[in-house]
N, CA, C, O and the ligand as a Tripos MOL2 file, in Angstrom:
@<TRIPOS>MOLECULE
protein
  281   279    71     0     0
PROTEIN
NO_CHARGES

@<TRIPOS>ATOM
      1 N         107.8430  108.7180  220.6120 N.3       1 MET1
      2 CA        107.8890  107.7670  219.4950 C.3       1 MET1
      3 C         106.9680  108.2250  218.3660 C.2       1 MET1
      4 O         105.7980  108.5510  218.5680 O.2       1 MET1
      5 N         107.5340  108.2320  217.2100 N.am      2 LYS2
      6 CA        106.7840  108.7140  216.0480 C.3       2 LYS2
      7 C         106.1810  107.5630  215.2770 C.2       2 LYS2
      8 O         106.7600  106.4840  215.1480 O.2       2 LYS2
      9 N         105.0060  107.8360  214.7750 N.am      3 ARG3
     10 CA        104.3940  106.8160  213.9170 C.3       3 ARG3
     11 C         104.6840  107.1770  212.4660 C.2       3 ARG3
     12 O         104.3570  108.2730  212.0090 O.2       3 ARG3
     13 N         105.2750  106.2810  211.7810 N.am      4 VAL4
     14 CA        105.6050  106.5290  210.3820 C.3       4 VAL4
     15 C         104.5480  105.8650  209.5040 C.2       4 VAL4
     16 O         104.3510  104.6510  209.5580 O.2       4 VAL4
     17 N         103.8770  106.6760  208.7000 N.am      5 PRO5
     18 CA        102.8660  106.0860  207.8250 C.3       5 PRO5
     19 C         103.5060  105.2270  206.7480 C.2       5 PRO5
     20 O         104.5130  105.5970  206.1440 O.2       5 PRO5
     21 N         102.9180  104.1130  206.5340 N.am      6 ARG6
     22 CA        103.4650  103.2160  205.5060 C.3       6 ARG6
     23 C         102.5670  103.2680  204.2790 C.2       6 ARG6
     24 O         101.3420  103.1990  204.3740 O.2       6 ARG6
     25 N         103.1890  103.3870  203.1650 N.am      7 ILE7
     26 CA        102.4210  103.3880  201.9220 C.3       7 ILE7
     27 C         102.8000  102.1640  201.1140 C.2       7 ILE7
     28 O         103.9560  101.9660  200.7390 O.2       7 ILE7
     29 N         101.8160  101.3720  200.8650 N.am      8 LYS8
     30 CA        102.0900  100.1700  200.0880 C.3       8 LYS8
     31 C         101.0110  100.0040  199.0520 C.2       8 LYS8
     32 O         100.3370   98.9750  198.9970 O.2       8 LYS8
     33 N         100.8490  101.0230  198.2270 N.am      9 ARG9
     34 CA         99.7880  100.8930  197.2600 C.3       9 ARG9
     35 C         100.2750  101.1770  195.8560 C.2       9 ARG9
     36 O          99.4790  101.3360  194.9310 O.2       9 ARG9
     37 N         101.5800  101.2400  195.7020 N.am     10 ASN10
     38 CA        102.1120  101.5680  194.3920 C.3      10 ASN10
     39 C         101.7250  100.5440  193.3360 C.2      10 ASN10
     40 O         101.4510  100.8950  192.1880 O.2      10 ASN10
     41 N         101.7060   99.3230  193.7150 N.am     11 ARG11
     42 CA        101.4290   98.2820  192.7380 C.3      11 ARG11
     43 C         100.0350   97.6850  192.8710 C.2      11 ARG11
     44 O          99.6060   96.8830  192.0420 O.2      11 ARG11
     45 N          99.3540   98.0800  193.9010 N.am     12 LYS12
     46 CA         98.0030   97.5540  194.0620 C.3      12 LYS12
     47 C          97.0240   98.3410  193.2140 C.2      12 LYS12
     48 O          97.2380   99.5210  192.9380 O.2      12 LYS12
     49 N          95.9760   97.7020  192.8100 N.am     13 SER13
     50 CA         94.9660   98.4590  192.0860 C.3      13 SER13
     51 C          94.1800   99.3040  193.0800 C.2      13 SER13
     52 O          94.0010   98.9390  194.2420 O.2      13 SER13
     53 N          93.7370  100.4000  192.5990 N.am     14 TYR14
     54 CA         93.0860  101.3700  193.4520 C.3      14 TYR14
     55 C          91.6410  100.9450  193.7000 C.2      14 TYR14
     56 O          90.9490  100.5370  192.7680 O.2      14 TYR14
     57 N          91.1860  101.0370  194.9300 N.am     15 ASP15
     58 CA         89.8350  100.5480  195.2210 C.3      15 ASP15
     59 C          88.7550  101.6010  194.9670 C.2      15 ASP15
     60 O          87.5650  101.2860  194.9610 O.2      15 ASP15
     61 N          89.1690  102.8360  194.7610 N.am     16 GLY16
     62 CA         88.2090  103.8550  194.3720 C.3      16 GLY16
     63 C          87.3030  104.3380  195.4850 C.2      16 GLY16
     64 O          86.3250  105.0380  195.2250 O.2      16 GLY16
     65 N          87.6070  103.9810  196.7050 N.am     17 LYS17
     66 CA         86.7370  104.3960  197.8020 C.3      17 LYS17
     67 C          87.0160  105.8200  198.2340 C.2      17 LYS17
     68 O          86.1220  106.5300  198.6950 O.2      17 LYS17
     69 N          88.2650  106.2300  198.0820 N.am     18 ARG18
     70 CA         88.6210  107.5740  198.5010 C.3      18 ARG18
     71 C          88.3060  108.5910  197.4120 C.2      18 ARG18
     72 O          88.1530  108.2390  196.2420 O.2      18 ARG18
     73 N          88.2120  109.8380  197.8050 N.am     19 ALA19
     74 CA         88.0720  110.9000  196.8120 C.3      19 ALA19
     75 C          89.3370  110.9240  195.9730 C.2      19 ALA19
     76 O          90.4470  110.8410  196.4990 O.2      19 ALA19
     77 N          89.1630  111.0360  194.6830 N.am     20 ASP20
     78 CA         90.3420  110.9440  193.8240 C.3      20 ASP20
     79 C          90.5810  112.2310  193.0460 C.2      20 ASP20
     80 O          91.1580  112.2190  191.9590 O.2      20 ASP20
     81 N          90.1330  113.3330  193.6170 N.am     21 ASN21
     82 CA         90.2620  114.6110  192.9200 C.3      21 ASN21
     83 C          91.7140  115.0080  192.6900 C.2      21 ASN21
     84 O          92.0410  115.7180  191.7390 O.2      21 ASN21
     85 N          92.5610  114.5410  193.5680 N.am     22 ASN22
     86 CA         93.9510  114.9700  193.4760 C.3      22 ASN22
     87 C          94.7800  114.0740  192.5800 C.2      22 ASN22
     88 O          95.9710  114.3110  192.3790 O.2      22 ASN22
     89 N          94.1560  113.0580  192.0490 N.am     23 ILE23
     90 CA         94.9040  112.1270  191.2220 C.3      23 ILE23
     91 C          94.9450  112.6110  189.7860 C.2      23 ILE23
     92 O          93.9150  112.8780  189.1670 O.2      23 ILE23
     93 N          96.1460  112.7160  189.2810 N.am     24 LYS24
     94 CA         96.3380  113.1760  187.9120 C.3      24 LYS24
     95 C          96.9810  112.0860  187.0850 C.2      24 LYS24
     96 O          97.4890  111.0890  187.6000 O.2      24 LYS24
     97 N          96.9420  112.3090  185.8040 N.am     25 TYR25
     98 CA         97.5400  111.3340  184.9020 C.3      25 TYR25
     99 C          98.7690  111.9260  184.2440 C.2      25 TYR25
    100 O          98.7100  112.9990  183.6430 O.2      25 TYR25
    101 N          99.8710  111.2300  184.3610 N.am     26 CYS26
    102 CA        101.1080  111.6920  183.7550 C.3      26 CYS26
    103 C         101.2780  111.0270  182.4050 C.2      26 CYS26
    104 O         101.3640  109.8020  182.3140 O.2      26 CYS26
    105 N         101.3270  111.8200  181.3750 N.am     27 GLU27
    106 CA        101.4810  111.2630  180.0320 C.3      27 GLU27
    107 C         102.9190  110.8410  179.7720 C.2      27 GLU27
    108 O         103.2130  110.1420  178.8030 O.2      27 GLU27
    109 N         103.7910  111.2710  180.6390 N.am     28 ASN28
    110 CA        105.1920  110.9540  180.4710 C.3      28 ASN28
    111 C         105.4960  109.5100  180.8690 C.2      28 ASN28
    112 O         106.1820  108.7910  180.1430 O.2      28 ASN28
    113 N         104.9890  109.0980  182.0110 N.am     29 CYS29
    114 CA        105.2320  107.7170  182.4340 C.3      29 CYS29
    115 C         103.9470  106.8880  182.3540 C.2      29 CYS29
    116 O         103.9190  105.7310  182.7740 O.2      29 CYS29
    117 N         102.8980  107.4850  181.8170 N.am     30 ASN30
    118 CA        101.6370  106.7780  181.6030 C.3      30 ASN30
    119 C         101.0520  106.1690  182.8680 C.2      30 ASN30
    120 O         100.5510  105.0450  182.8720 O.2      30 ASN30
    121 N         101.1320  106.9410  183.9320 N.am     31 LYS31
    122 CA        100.5600  106.4580  185.1830 C.3      31 LYS31
    123 C          99.7610  107.5650  185.8430 C.2      31 LYS31
    124 O         100.0200  108.7500  185.6340 O.2      31 LYS31
    125 N          98.7940  107.1620  186.6380 N.am     32 CYS32
    126 CA         98.1230  108.1370  187.4630 C.3      32 CYS32
    127 C          98.9570  108.3440  188.7140 C.2      32 CYS32
    128 O          99.6250  107.4290  189.1930 O.2      32 CYS32
    129 N          98.9080  109.5370  189.2230 N.am     33 TRP33
    130 CA         99.7450  109.8260  190.3800 C.3      33 TRP33
    131 C          99.0560  110.8190  191.2900 C.2      33 TRP33
    132 O          98.1600  111.5610  190.8870 O.2      33 TRP33
    133 N          99.5000  110.8070  192.5140 N.am     34 GLU34
    134 CA         98.9270  111.7040  193.5060 C.3      34 GLU34
    135 C         100.0170  112.1060  194.4800 C.2      34 GLU34
    136 O         100.7930  111.2710  194.9460 O.2      34 GLU34
    137 N         100.0660  113.3800  194.7780 N.am     35 TYR35
    138 CA        101.0350  113.8260  195.7700 C.3      35 TYR35
    139 C         100.3190  114.0520  197.0890 C.2      35 TYR35
    140 O          99.3710  114.8320  197.1720 O.2      35 TYR35
    141 N         100.7770  113.3730  198.0970 N.am     36 ASN36
    142 CA        100.2000  113.5210  199.4200 C.3      36 ASN36
    143 C         101.0330  114.4990  200.2280 C.2      36 ASN36
    144 O         102.1290  114.1710  200.6840 O.2      36 ASN36
    145 N         100.5050  115.7020  200.4010 N.am     37 GLY37
    146 CA        101.2500  116.7450  201.0930 C.3      37 GLY37
    147 C         101.4330  116.4600  202.5680 C.2      37 GLY37
    148 O         102.3790  116.9480  203.1870 O.2      37 GLY37
    149 N         100.5400  115.6780  203.1300 N.am     38 ASN38
    150 CA        100.6320  115.3970  204.5630 C.3      38 ASN38
    151 C         101.8720  114.5980  204.9000 C.2      38 ASN38
    152 O         102.5460  114.8460  205.9000 O.2      38 ASN38
    153 N         102.1530  113.6450  204.0550 N.am     39 ILE39
    154 CA        103.3110  112.7940  204.3380 C.3      39 ILE39
    155 C         104.4290  113.0380  203.3400 C.2      39 ILE39
    156 O         105.4260  112.3170  203.3150 O.2      39 ILE39
    157 N         104.2470  114.0770  202.5060 N.am     40 LYS40
    158 CA        105.2500  114.4510  201.5080 C.3      40 LYS40
    159 C         105.6990  113.2440  200.6890 C.2      40 LYS40
    160 O         106.8830  112.9190  200.5880 O.2      40 LYS40
    161 N         104.7100  112.6140  200.1240 N.am     41 SER41
    162 CA        105.0380  111.4070  199.3800 C.3      41 SER41
    163 C         104.2290  111.3390  198.0980 C.2      41 SER41
    164 O         103.0740  111.7640  198.0580 O.2      41 SER41
    165 N         104.8250  110.8160  197.0760 N.am     42 LEU42
    166 CA        104.1660  110.6790  195.7950 C.3      42 LEU42
    167 C         103.7750  109.2200  195.5700 C.2      42 LEU42
    168 O         104.5850  108.3100  195.7480 O.2      42 LEU42
    169 N         102.5400  109.0200  195.1810 N.am     43 ALA43
    170 CA        102.0860  107.6570  194.9300 C.3      43 ALA43
    171 C         101.6810  107.5190  193.4710 C.2      43 ALA43
    172 O         101.0290  108.3990  192.9080 O.2      43 ALA43
    173 N         102.0700  106.4230  192.8780 N.am     44 HIS44
    174 CA        101.6570  106.1310  191.5090 C.3      44 HIS44
    175 C         100.6130  105.0150  191.5380 C.2      44 HIS44
    176 O         100.7140  104.0760  192.3270 O.2      44 HIS44
    177 N          99.6320  105.1290  190.6850 N.am     45 TYR45
    178 CA         98.6110  104.0970  190.5990 C.3      45 TYR45
    179 C          98.6550  103.4990  189.2020 C.2      45 TYR45
    180 O          98.1820  104.0970  188.2350 O.2      45 TYR45
    181 N          99.2180  102.3340  189.1180 N.am     46 GLU46
    182 CA         99.4160  101.7590  187.7920 C.3      46 GLU46
    183 C          98.1160  101.2790  187.1600 C.2      46 GLU46
    184 O          97.9620  101.3070  185.9390 O.2      46 GLU46
    185 N          97.2010  100.8490  187.9840 N.am     47 ASP47
    186 CA         95.9700  100.2680  187.4290 C.3      47 ASP47
    187 C          94.8030  101.2360  187.4790 C.2      47 ASP47
    188 O          93.6560  100.8620  187.2400 O.2      47 ASP47
    189 N          95.1050  102.4590  187.7870 N.am     48 PHE48
    190 CA         94.0230  103.4200  187.9240 C.3      48 PHE48
    191 C          93.4850  103.8160  186.5590 C.2      48 PHE48
    192 O          94.2670  104.0560  185.6380 O.2      48 PHE48
    193 N          92.1740  103.8900  186.4090 N.am     49 PRO49
    194 CA         91.6120  104.3010  185.1320 C.3      49 PRO49
    195 C          91.9890  105.7310  184.7990 C.2      49 PRO49
    196 O          91.8530  106.6260  185.6330 O.2      49 PRO49
    197 N          92.4590  105.9480  183.5850 N.am     50 THR50
    198 CA         92.9400  107.2740  183.2050 C.3      50 THR50
    199 C          91.8250  108.1430  182.6460 C.2      50 THR50
    200 O          92.0250  109.3130  182.3210 O.2      50 THR50
    201 N          90.6740  107.5550  182.5450 N.am     51 TYR51
    202 CA         89.5130  108.2340  181.9980 C.3      51 TYR51
    203 C          89.2030  109.5240  182.7490 C.2      51 TYR51
    204 O          89.0150  109.5150  183.9660 O.2      51 TYR51
    205 N          89.1520  110.6160  182.0270 N.am     52 LYS52
    206 CA         88.7970  111.9220  182.6010 C.3      52 LYS52
    207 C          89.7900  112.4400  183.6460 C.2      52 LYS52
    208 O          89.4930  113.3870  184.3740 O.2      52 LYS52
    209 N          90.9560  111.8210  183.7140 N.am     53 ARG53
    210 CA         91.9770  112.3310  184.6390 C.3      53 ARG53
    211 C          92.5560  113.6250  184.1010 C.2      53 ARG53
    212 O          92.6660  113.8280  182.8920 O.2      53 ARG53
    213 N          92.9110  114.4680  185.0060 N.am     54 LYS54
    214 CA         93.6220  115.6790  184.6200 C.3      54 LYS54
    215 C          95.0160  115.3000  184.1400 C.2      54 LYS54
    216 O          95.7110  114.5110  184.7790 O.2      54 LYS54
    217 N          95.4160  115.8700  183.0080 N.am     55 ARG55
    218 CA         96.7580  115.5630  182.5000 C.3      55 ARG55
    219 C          97.7770  116.4830  183.1570 C.2      55 ARG55
    220 O          97.7390  117.7040  183.0000 O.2      55 ARG55
    221 N          98.6650  115.8770  183.8800 N.am     56 GLU56
    222 CA         99.7120  116.6800  184.4890 C.3      56 GLU56
    223 C         100.9420  115.8170  184.7040 C.2      56 GLU56
    224 O         100.8620  114.7020  185.2210 O.2      56 GLU56
    225 N         102.0650  116.3520  184.3010 N.am     57 THR57
    226 CA        103.3040  115.5970  184.4500 C.3      57 THR57
    227 C         103.6340  115.4200  185.9230 C.2      57 THR57
    228 O         103.5870  116.3760  186.6990 O.2      57 THR57
    229 N         103.9620  114.2130  186.2980 N.am     58 CYS58
    230 CA        104.2160  113.9570  187.7140 C.3      58 CYS58
    231 C         105.5610  114.5420  188.1450 C.2      58 CYS58
    232 O         106.4110  114.8850  187.3230 O.2      58 CYS58
    233 N         105.7130  114.6400  189.4340 N.am     59 ILE59
    234 CA        106.8870  115.3010  189.9920 C.3      59 ILE59
    235 C         108.1720  114.5750  189.6100 C.2      59 ILE59
    236 O         109.2050  115.1980  189.3630 O.2      59 ILE59
    237 N         108.0890  113.2830  189.5660 N.am     60 ILE60
    238 CA        109.2830  112.5050  189.2200 C.3      60 ILE60
    239 C         109.7250  112.7980  187.7900 C.2      60 ILE60
    240 O         110.9170  112.9540  187.5220 O.2      60 ILE60
    241 N         108.7620  112.8720  186.8750 N.am     61 CYS61
    242 CA        109.1010  113.1840  185.4940 C.3      61 CYS61
    243 C         109.5810  114.6240  185.3590 C.2      61 CYS61
    244 O         110.4810  114.9160  184.5710 O.2      61 CYS61
    245 N         108.9850  115.5070  186.1200 N.am     62 LEU62
    246 CA        109.4180  116.8990  186.0860 C.3      62 LEU62
    247 C         110.8820  117.0070  186.5100 C.2      62 LEU62
    248 O         111.6740  117.7260  185.9000 O.2      62 LEU62
    249 N         111.2150  116.2760  187.5630 N.am     63 LYS63
    250 CA        112.5950  116.3080  188.0350 C.3      63 LYS63
    251 C         113.5260  115.7160  186.9970 C.2      63 LYS63
    252 O         114.6410  116.1930  186.7870 O.2      63 LYS63
    253 N         113.0460  114.6730  186.3580 N.am     64 ARG64
    254 CA        113.8580  114.0160  185.3440 C.3      64 ARG64
    255 C         114.1270  114.9740  184.1740 C.2      64 ARG64
    256 O         115.1900  114.9550  183.5530 O.2      64 ARG64
    257 N         113.1280  115.8040  183.9050 N.am     65 GLN65
    258 CA        113.2680  116.7540  182.8010 C.3      65 GLN65
    259 C         114.0580  117.9790  183.2060 C.2      65 GLN65
    260 O         114.4150  118.8000  182.3610 O.2      65 GLN65
    261 N         114.3320  118.1070  184.4780 N.am     66 GLY66
    262 CA        115.1230  119.2290  184.9480 C.3      66 GLY66
    263 C         114.2960  120.4530  185.2790 C.2      66 GLY66
    264 O         114.8410  121.5190  185.5650 O.2      66 GLY66
    265 N         112.9880  120.3070  185.2410 N.am     67 ALA67
    266 CA        112.1340  121.4280  185.6120 C.3      67 ALA67
    267 C         111.9340  121.4270  187.1220 C.2      67 ALA67
    268 O         112.1280  120.4100  187.7880 O.2      67 ALA67
    269 N         111.5460  122.5720  187.6440 N.am     68 HIS68
    270 CA        111.3390  122.6470  189.0770 C.3      68 HIS68
    271 C         109.8650  122.5730  189.4120 C.2      68 HIS68
    272 O         109.0750  123.4100  188.9760 O.2      68 HIS68
    273 N         109.5100  121.5940  190.1690 N.am     69 ALA69
    274 CA        108.1260  121.4470  190.6090 C.3      69 ALA69
    275 C         107.8990  122.3150  191.8360 C.2      69 ALA69
    276 O         108.6600  122.2770  192.8030 O.2      69 ALA69
    277 N         106.8700  123.0670  191.7700 N.am     70 ARG70
    278 CA        106.5640  123.9200  192.9180 C.3      70 ARG70
    279 C         105.1960  123.6030  193.4500 C.2      70 ARG70
    280 O         104.7530  124.2180  194.4200 O.2      70 ARG70
    281 ZN        105.4450  110.7200  185.3020 Zn       71 ZN71
@<TRIPOS>BOND
     1     1     2 1
     2     2     3 1
     3     3     4 2
     4     3     5 am
     5     5     6 1
     6     6     7 1
     7     7     8 2
     8     7     9 am
     9     9    10 1
    10    10    11 1
    11    11    12 2
    12    11    13 am
    13    13    14 1
    14    14    15 1
    15    15    16 2
    16    15    17 am
    17    17    18 1
    18    18    19 1
    19    19    20 2
    20    19    21 am
    21    21    22 1
    22    22    23 1
    23    23    24 2
    24    23    25 am
    25    25    26 1
    26    26    27 1
    27    27    28 2
    28    27    29 am
    29    29    30 1
    30    30    31 1
    31    31    32 2
    32    31    33 am
    33    33    34 1
    34    34    35 1
    35    35    36 2
    36    35    37 am
    37    37    38 1
    38    38    39 1
    39    39    40 2
    40    39    41 am
    41    41    42 1
    42    42    43 1
    43    43    44 2
    44    43    45 am
    45    45    46 1
    46    46    47 1
    47    47    48 2
    48    47    49 am
    49    49    50 1
    50    50    51 1
    51    51    52 2
    52    51    53 am
    53    53    54 1
    54    54    55 1
    55    55    56 2
    56    55    57 am
    57    57    58 1
    58    58    59 1
    59    59    60 2
    60    59    61 am
    61    61    62 1
    62    62    63 1
    63    63    64 2
    64    63    65 am
    65    65    66 1
    66    66    67 1
    67    67    68 2
    68    67    69 am
    69    69    70 1
    70    70    71 1
    71    71    72 2
    72    71    73 am
    73    73    74 1
    74    74    75 1
    75    75    76 2
    76    75    77 am
    77    77    78 1
    78    78    79 1
    79    79    80 2
    80    79    81 am
    81    81    82 1
    82    82    83 1
    83    83    84 2
    84    83    85 am
    85    85    86 1
    86    86    87 1
    87    87    88 2
    88    87    89 am
    89    89    90 1
    90    90    91 1
    91    91    92 2
    92    91    93 am
    93    93    94 1
    94    94    95 1
    95    95    96 2
    96    95    97 am
    97    97    98 1
    98    98    99 1
    99    99   100 2
   100    99   101 am
   101   101   102 1
   102   102   103 1
   103   103   104 2
   104   103   105 am
   105   105   106 1
   106   106   107 1
   107   107   108 2
   108   107   109 am
   109   109   110 1
   110   110   111 1
   111   111   112 2
   112   111   113 am
   113   113   114 1
   114   114   115 1
   115   115   116 2
   116   115   117 am
   117   117   118 1
   118   118   119 1
   119   119   120 2
   120   119   121 am
   121   121   122 1
   122   122   123 1
   123   123   124 2
   124   123   125 am
   125   125   126 1
   126   126   127 1
   127   127   128 2
   128   127   129 am
   129   129   130 1
   130   130   131 1
   131   131   132 2
   132   131   133 am
   133   133   134 1
   134   134   135 1
   135   135   136 2
   136   135   137 am
   137   137   138 1
   138   138   139 1
   139   139   140 2
   140   139   141 am
   141   141   142 1
   142   142   143 1
   143   143   144 2
   144   143   145 am
   145   145   146 1
   146   146   147 1
   147   147   148 2
   148   147   149 am
   149   149   150 1
   150   150   151 1
   151   151   152 2
   152   151   153 am
   153   153   154 1
   154   154   155 1
   155   155   156 2
   156   155   157 am
   157   157   158 1
   158   158   159 1
   159   159   160 2
   160   159   161 am
   161   161   162 1
   162   162   163 1
   163   163   164 2
   164   163   165 am
   165   165   166 1
   166   166   167 1
   167   167   168 2
   168   167   169 am
   169   169   170 1
   170   170   171 1
   171   171   172 2
   172   171   173 am
   173   173   174 1
   174   174   175 1
   175   175   176 2
   176   175   177 am
   177   177   178 1
   178   178   179 1
   179   179   180 2
   180   179   181 am
   181   181   182 1
   182   182   183 1
   183   183   184 2
   184   183   185 am
   185   185   186 1
   186   186   187 1
   187   187   188 2
   188   187   189 am
   189   189   190 1
   190   190   191 1
   191   191   192 2
   192   191   193 am
   193   193   194 1
   194   194   195 1
   195   195   196 2
   196   195   197 am
   197   197   198 1
   198   198   199 1
   199   199   200 2
   200   199   201 am
   201   201   202 1
   202   202   203 1
   203   203   204 2
   204   203   205 am
   205   205   206 1
   206   206   207 1
   207   207   208 2
   208   207   209 am
   209   209   210 1
   210   210   211 1
   211   211   212 2
   212   211   213 am
   213   213   214 1
   214   214   215 1
   215   215   216 2
   216   215   217 am
   217   217   218 1
   218   218   219 1
   219   219   220 2
   220   219   221 am
   221   221   222 1
   222   222   223 1
   223   223   224 2
   224   223   225 am
   225   225   226 1
   226   226   227 1
   227   227   228 2
   228   227   229 am
   229   229   230 1
   230   230   231 1
   231   231   232 2
   232   231   233 am
   233   233   234 1
   234   234   235 1
   235   235   236 2
   236   235   237 am
   237   237   238 1
   238   238   239 1
   239   239   240 2
   240   239   241 am
   241   241   242 1
   242   242   243 1
   243   243   244 2
   244   243   245 am
   245   245   246 1
   246   246   247 1
   247   247   248 2
   248   247   249 am
   249   249   250 1
   250   250   251 1
   251   251   252 2
   252   251   253 am
   253   253   254 1
   254   254   255 1
   255   255   256 2
   256   255   257 am
   257   257   258 1
   258   258   259 1
   259   259   260 2
   260   259   261 am
   261   261   262 1
   262   262   263 1
   263   263   264 2
   264   263   265 am
   265   265   266 1
   266   266   267 1
   267   267   268 2
   268   267   269 am
   269   269   270 1
   270   270   271 1
   271   271   272 2
   272   271   273 am
   273   273   274 1
   274   274   275 1
   275   275   276 2
   276   275   277 am
   277   277   278 1
   278   278   279 1
   279   279   280 2
@<TRIPOS>SUBSTRUCTURE
     1 MET1         2 RESIDUE 1 A MET
     2 LYS2         6 RESIDUE 1 A LYS
     3 ARG3        10 RESIDUE 1 A ARG
     4 VAL4        14 RESIDUE 1 A VAL
     5 PRO5        18 RESIDUE 1 A PRO
     6 ARG6        22 RESIDUE 1 A ARG
     7 ILE7        26 RESIDUE 1 A ILE
     8 LYS8        30 RESIDUE 1 A LYS
     9 ARG9        34 RESIDUE 1 A ARG
    10 ASN10       38 RESIDUE 1 A ASN
    11 ARG11       42 RESIDUE 1 A ARG
    12 LYS12       46 RESIDUE 1 A LYS
    13 SER13       50 RESIDUE 1 A SER
    14 TYR14       54 RESIDUE 1 A TYR
    15 ASP15       58 RESIDUE 1 A ASP
    16 GLY16       62 RESIDUE 1 A GLY
    17 LYS17       66 RESIDUE 1 A LYS
    18 ARG18       70 RESIDUE 1 A ARG
    19 ALA19       74 RESIDUE 1 A ALA
    20 ASP20       78 RESIDUE 1 A ASP
    21 ASN21       82 RESIDUE 1 A ASN
    22 ASN22       86 RESIDUE 1 A ASN
    23 ILE23       90 RESIDUE 1 A ILE
    24 LYS24       94 RESIDUE 1 A LYS
    25 TYR25       98 RESIDUE 1 A TYR
    26 CYS26      102 RESIDUE 1 A CYS
    27 GLU27      106 RESIDUE 1 A GLU
    28 ASN28      110 RESIDUE 1 A ASN
    29 CYS29      114 RESIDUE 1 A CYS
    30 ASN30      118 RESIDUE 1 A ASN
    31 LYS31      122 RESIDUE 1 A LYS
    32 CYS32      126 RESIDUE 1 A CYS
    33 TRP33      130 RESIDUE 1 A TRP
    34 GLU34      134 RESIDUE 1 A GLU
    35 TYR35      138 RESIDUE 1 A TYR
    36 ASN36      142 RESIDUE 1 A ASN
    37 GLY37      146 RESIDUE 1 A GLY
    38 ASN38      150 RESIDUE 1 A ASN
    39 ILE39      154 RESIDUE 1 A ILE
    40 LYS40      158 RESIDUE 1 A LYS
    41 SER41      162 RESIDUE 1 A SER
    42 LEU42      166 RESIDUE 1 A LEU
    43 ALA43      170 RESIDUE 1 A ALA
    44 HIS44      174 RESIDUE 1 A HIS
    45 TYR45      178 RESIDUE 1 A TYR
    46 GLU46      182 RESIDUE 1 A GLU
    47 ASP47      186 RESIDUE 1 A ASP
    48 PHE48      190 RESIDUE 1 A PHE
    49 PRO49      194 RESIDUE 1 A PRO
    50 THR50      198 RESIDUE 1 A THR
    51 TYR51      202 RESIDUE 1 A TYR
    52 LYS52      206 RESIDUE 1 A LYS
    53 ARG53      210 RESIDUE 1 A ARG
    54 LYS54      214 RESIDUE 1 A LYS
    55 ARG55      218 RESIDUE 1 A ARG
    56 GLU56      222 RESIDUE 1 A GLU
    57 THR57      226 RESIDUE 1 A THR
    58 CYS58      230 RESIDUE 1 A CYS
    59 ILE59      234 RESIDUE 1 A ILE
    60 ILE60      238 RESIDUE 1 A ILE
    61 CYS61      242 RESIDUE 1 A CYS
    62 LEU62      246 RESIDUE 1 A LEU
    63 LYS63      250 RESIDUE 1 A LYS
    64 ARG64      254 RESIDUE 1 A ARG
    65 GLN65      258 RESIDUE 1 A GLN
    66 GLY66      262 RESIDUE 1 A GLY
    67 ALA67      266 RESIDUE 1 A ALA
    68 HIS68      270 RESIDUE 1 A HIS
    69 ALA69      274 RESIDUE 1 A ALA
    70 ARG70      278 RESIDUE 1 A ARG
    71 ZN71       281 GROUP 0 **** ****
């Protein structure tokens, strides 16, 4: 039996307890985002402060633009 990780933080505000080095800000959809390689999932943080975030287009926007995210 496999345990499936559940992610339910898309709409919740981020509590800031975790390291947030991997969180970037997408200027395309104006959200902070993070790709979790462990579970191959992309999370958006709507209420995350964009201050000093690295600007990088998120994977969803890249796909929408037809570019290939690697
Ligand atoms: Zn985006």
